[in-house]
N, C-alpha and C positions, 0 to 999 in steps of 0.2 A: 504494500500500500504506500503510494507516494504521499508527500506532504499535503498536497491539495485534497486528496481523498481523505487523509486523516483529519484535516480541518473540517471537511464537510461532515464526516462521521461524528466528530466531536460536537459540532453545532447542532446536528440533528438529535444527538443524545441529550444535550442540554435542553433543547426545545421540548422533547417528550417527557423528560423529567419534570420540567416546569408544568406541563399539562397535567401529569399525574399528581403533582403537588396541589394544583388548584382543585382538581376533582376530589382529591382526598380531603382537603380542607372543607370543601362544600358539603361533602357527606358527613364530616365530623361536626359540621355546624348546624345540623338539624336541631330545631328548637320545637320539639313536639309537645311540650307541656308548658304550663304556666311558669314563667321564669326559668325555662330550660329543664333539662332532664332530671335534675335533683331539686330544683327550686332555688338554686343559689343566686340566680339572676346574673351570672357571669358568663360571658361568651369568650372563647379563646381566639376569636377572629381578630386579626390585626388590620382588616381592610374595610372597617365600617365607615360610613359617611359621618362627618362631623358638622356639616352645614347644609341647609336646605331651605326651600320655601315652596310656595305653590307652583312656581315656574319650573322647579327642579324635581317635581314628583314624577317618578318613573311610570306609575299607573295608579288609577283611582277608580273604584267602582262603588256605586250606591248599593246599599243593602236593603232588602225588604224588612220592614219593621224596625225594631230597635233592640239594643243589647249592649252590654259592657264586657262580654267575654273577650279575653285576649287571644290573638291569633296563635294557632298551633301549626307548625310547618314540618313537612316531611321532605323527601328528595324532590318531589314534583309539585306539590300543592300547598296551599294555605287554607286553613279551615277556621271558620267562626260559627257561632250560633246566633240566632235572633228570634225575637218574639213579635208576631204581627198583631194588629189591633183586634183581630178575632180570637186572640189568645193562642194562635197556632205556634208550635215550637218547631224551629227549623234548624237544620245543619246544612252548611253551604261550603262548597269547595271551589277554589279558584286557582288558576295557573300561577305558579311562582313567577314566571318570566314576564307575563303581560297582563295578569289579572283577569284573563278570560274565564267566564264561569264554566266550570267543569260539570257540576251537578248540584242540585238542591233538593233536599228531602224534608218533607213535613213529617215529623216523627210522633206527633201527639198534639194535645191541646191541654192547657191548664194555666193556673196562676199561682203566685206565691201564697202560702198560708201565713200571712203576716197580720199580726194583731195591732201593730203600731199605727199611728196616724199616717195616712197615705201621703199627706203633704210633706212629710219628712223624708220620703224615700222614692216615691213613684216617678220623679223626674230623673232619677239616676240609677234605679235598681229594679229589675224585673226577673222573670224566671230564666232569662238568658244571661245572667251575671256569671255563673260558673263557666270556666273556660274549657274548651274541648281538649282532648289528648289524642295524639296521632303517632303512629309509626308508618312504615311503608306498606303495611298490609291492612291496617284497620284504623278507624277513628272512633273514639269513645266520647259521648256527649252526655253530660249530666245537667238536668234542669232543676230550678228551684221548686218545681211541682213535685219532685221526687222521681221523675222518670230518668232512667239511665239506659242508653242504647249503645250498641256496638254496630258500626256500619263498615262495609267494605270501602277501603280508602279510594279505590280506583273508580268504582261504580256507584257508591252510595247505597248499595243493597243492604237491607237490614240483616244482620247476623244473629243478634239476640237483643232482648229487652227485659229489664227488671224494673218493677215499680217498687222503689225502696220504701215508700210509706206503707204499702200493703205488706211487704215482706218483713219490715223491721220496726214499724211503729210510726205514729203520726208526729209531725214536728209541732213544737210549741216554742216559737222563736219570734221575737218582736217584729223584726223587719224581713222575715222570710229567709229561707235557706239560700246561702250564697257561696258555700265552700266548693273548691275545685278538686276533683280526684287526682291521684298521683299514680302513674304506672311504674311499678317496681318489678323488674323481671317479668314473670308470667302472671302477675297479679295487678288488679286495679284496686287501689286503696281509696276508700271513701271515709272521710271523717264527718260525723254528724254530732253536733253539740248544741243541744237545745234544752229547754226546761221540760220537754217531753222526752222523745227518743233521744238517747245520747250514747254513741258508740263509735268505734273504729272497726271497719269491716274490710276483708280482703276477698275479692271475687276472682275466679279464673278468667283471665282476659279473653280466652277463646270461647267460653261457654256461658259466662255469667254465673256459674255455680259457686256457692259459698265455699271458701277455703277455711277462713277462720273469722270469728267475731269476738271483739273484746268490749264489753260494756264499759263506758267511760263516765264515772261519776266522781266529782270532787266537790268539797264544800264551797258553795258560792251563793250569794244572795241576789235578789231582784233580777236584773238582766245579766248577772254574772255568768250563769250557766250557758248563755248564748255565745256562739262564736261563728265567725265568717272566714276564719283562717284556713289555709291549705297545708297539708302535711309536707314536710321537707325531709329529704334523705341526706344523712350525714354518715361519714365513715369513721369508725372507732376501731383501732387495732386491725384495720383491714376488712372489717365487716360493716355492712350497712345497718343503720338504724333509722326508723321512721319517727321523726320528732313532730309532736303536735302541741299546739297551744290553745287554751280555752278553759273556761270555768275557773279562772284565777290561777291556773296551774300550767306547767309544762311537763311533758313526759315522753317516753320513747318506747318503741315496740320492736321486737324482732320480726322482720318482714316474713320470715319463713313460717313462724309458729303463731305470731300474734301475742307472744308473752311480753308483759310489761317489764322493761329492763331497769328503768329508773323514773323518778318523778320528783317534782318540787313545787311548793307554793311560792308566792312572792309577786304575783301579778294582780292582786286585788287593789282597787283604788277606793277612795272615799267618795263614792257616787253610786246611786242606784242604777246607773247606765254603764256598768263596767263590762260590757260585751267586748270581746277581742276580735279585731279585724285583721291586723298584720300577721304575717307568718314568721316562723323562726328562721334564723340564718346562722351559719357557722363558718369559722375559718380559724386556722392556727390552733386547733384543739379546743376552741371555745365556741359555745352556742349562745346566741342572744335572742331574747324574746321581748316583745313590745306589748305593754299593757294597753288598755283603752285610754284614750284622752279625749273624751266626748266634747265636741265643739271647740277643740283646741284650747280648753279652759285651764290648762296647767295642772291638771290632776294626774296626768299620766307619767310613766317612767319606762325606761328600758333596763333590763337586768341580764347579767351574764353568768354562765356556769362553766366550769372546766369539764370537758367531756371525759368519760371513762369511769364514772361512778356507777354504783348499783344501789337499788332501793331508794330510800328517801335521801336525796342529796342536798336538801336545803341548807344544812349546816356544813356539810363536808366539802361541797363543790361550788357554792356560790362565790363569785369573784368580786362583783361590783354592781352598783345601782346608779343610774343617772336620771335626773328628773327635771331637765330643762329643755324646752323646745323639742319635745318628742312627738312622733307621729301618732295619729289615730288610725288612719287607713293605710298609709304607704308602708310597705315592707322595706326595711333597710337592705343595703347590699354590703358585703364584706369581702375584702381581698387584700392580700399582702400585709396582713396584720392590722388593717385599718377597717373601721366600721363607718359607713356613711349613712346618714339618716336625713329624712325630709319631712318636717312638720307640715300639717295641712295648710298653714299660712305661708309656705314657701321658704321658711328658715331651714337651711341645711347645716349639718354639723358633721365633723370628722372626729372620731375617737380612736384611741389605741384599744383594740379589741381585747387585749390581755389585761390591761390595767384600768380602762375607762377614762384615761387622761384625755382631756379635750384638746385637740390640735387646732381647730378653728371653728368658727360659727359665722355664717353670713346669710343674708337674705338674697335669695335668687329671684330674678324677674319672671318666675313662672306664674305668679299669682297663686290662687288657691289650687292645691294639687292633692289628688287622691290616688293617682297611679303609683305603682311601686317603682323603686329605683332599679335600674339594670346597668351593667358595666361591660366594657369590651374595648380592646385597643388602647388600654391605659387611661380610659375616660369613663366617667359616670354620666348616665343619661337621665334627666328628670323632665317630666312634661306636666304642664298645668292644664286645668279644665279648659281654658280658653285657647288651647293649641300652641301656647308658647313653650318651646322645648329648650332647655339649657344643657349644654355639654360642658362638663368641667373635669379638670385633671383629677385622677384617682390617686392623689398623693397628699402630703401634708401642707401643700399650698392651696389646693382647691381652685387653682387659677381657671377662670372661665374661658373656655375655648371658643364658644359661639353661642348665640341666642337666635332661635329659629321660630318661625310662625307659620301655622297651618290653620285653615278654616275648619270650624266644627267644635264639638264638645268632647273632650278626651278624658274619660275615666279609666280606660283600659290601659294595661301595661304593654309596652312594645315588645316585639320579638326581634332578636338580633341574629342574623344568619348570613354568613359569608360577607359580602359587600353590601348587604341590604338590611334596612330596618323596616319592618312591617308594623304599621300603626292602625289602630281601629278607633274611629270616633263613634258616637252613638249610632250613626246611620251610614257610615262610610268605612271602607277598607282601602288602604293605600300603601304604596311602597316608595321609599326613597333609597337611592343607590349612590355609591361613591362614584364621582365623576372622574 
């Protein structure tokens, strides 16, 4: 082989290695669940966009009805749920590349079993608040009415359906069921925490059959037993644990058996409205939970525990407690030993996750924000209800990288996949890509 042929061979090899690397990253960057596969909210992608506006939207589609479920993404499609005015419950699939509708299935009809005043929730919460879960074969969609379905991801054909209320008991929750399931291996994990039925259950992902069920009851008063949080998966000594917050407590389960591994109190607040919305997060061997902070009134706090304990870890593993400018709705994000939080009024904070030391506090121009934080490419992404999204450095400076604006009402948490961010407003799904 002469020099020219060797150069050609070398350049071709580099090209195809680059192609393989891009394809591998795209596959690795599937975001098939709320805040990613484990619920960490952290993407490993380094190619995410950091600035956008309506003129730079790659594609946008109007959705039938309304909802606040976050997008779930597999190799080919983006999935969301919606509820129409006739109370129809819908699962919808769109092409990742151009937003073309792939299929839409009406899977039932129903509404939230909510006892609270409608004026406090109806404008931002309905039966399509829980987010769908997807892999390359199936999509699972849970609705606040209690209906859980599994559909074929390519065709939308129904595989199985379970009415969770009929099977496991009626909800008694002030603002209606809003928790999202978590797919862990071959199990769909559903957490239900209400003054009525209260449990964590694992169903076979292929059949919907019961694998295990653990009743979840901890001491809590008034609205304390209610929770809208989603289970998070953490690794401890190389093994997965399912961590759940609600009813003034945090606890963990073995995903294989449903056995409770550890638990702790510490999330109660001095208010009758102590329901928990934000989900737990973990990093650097520490797990953090967020109490209620109703109305942003300063009653809430966040609390941290060292992972690895057994039984009641309230005294043995609790590390610190922080009670200033804490979220009510937004789940924090943790990476590289730092915890980032966003209060509903747009005040962001950065803390050392091991010690609780505050690194910085600043008000972001998001306005009121309920969506959870997500991170990727060395940045944290925060979006306000009014469509103002702020990208800031995921470090001890918190330097603002960009401020971006889109039209619509955004309660949903974005999905970060490859070089694209998928965002869902109340009535629209859209994608922004890195230019």
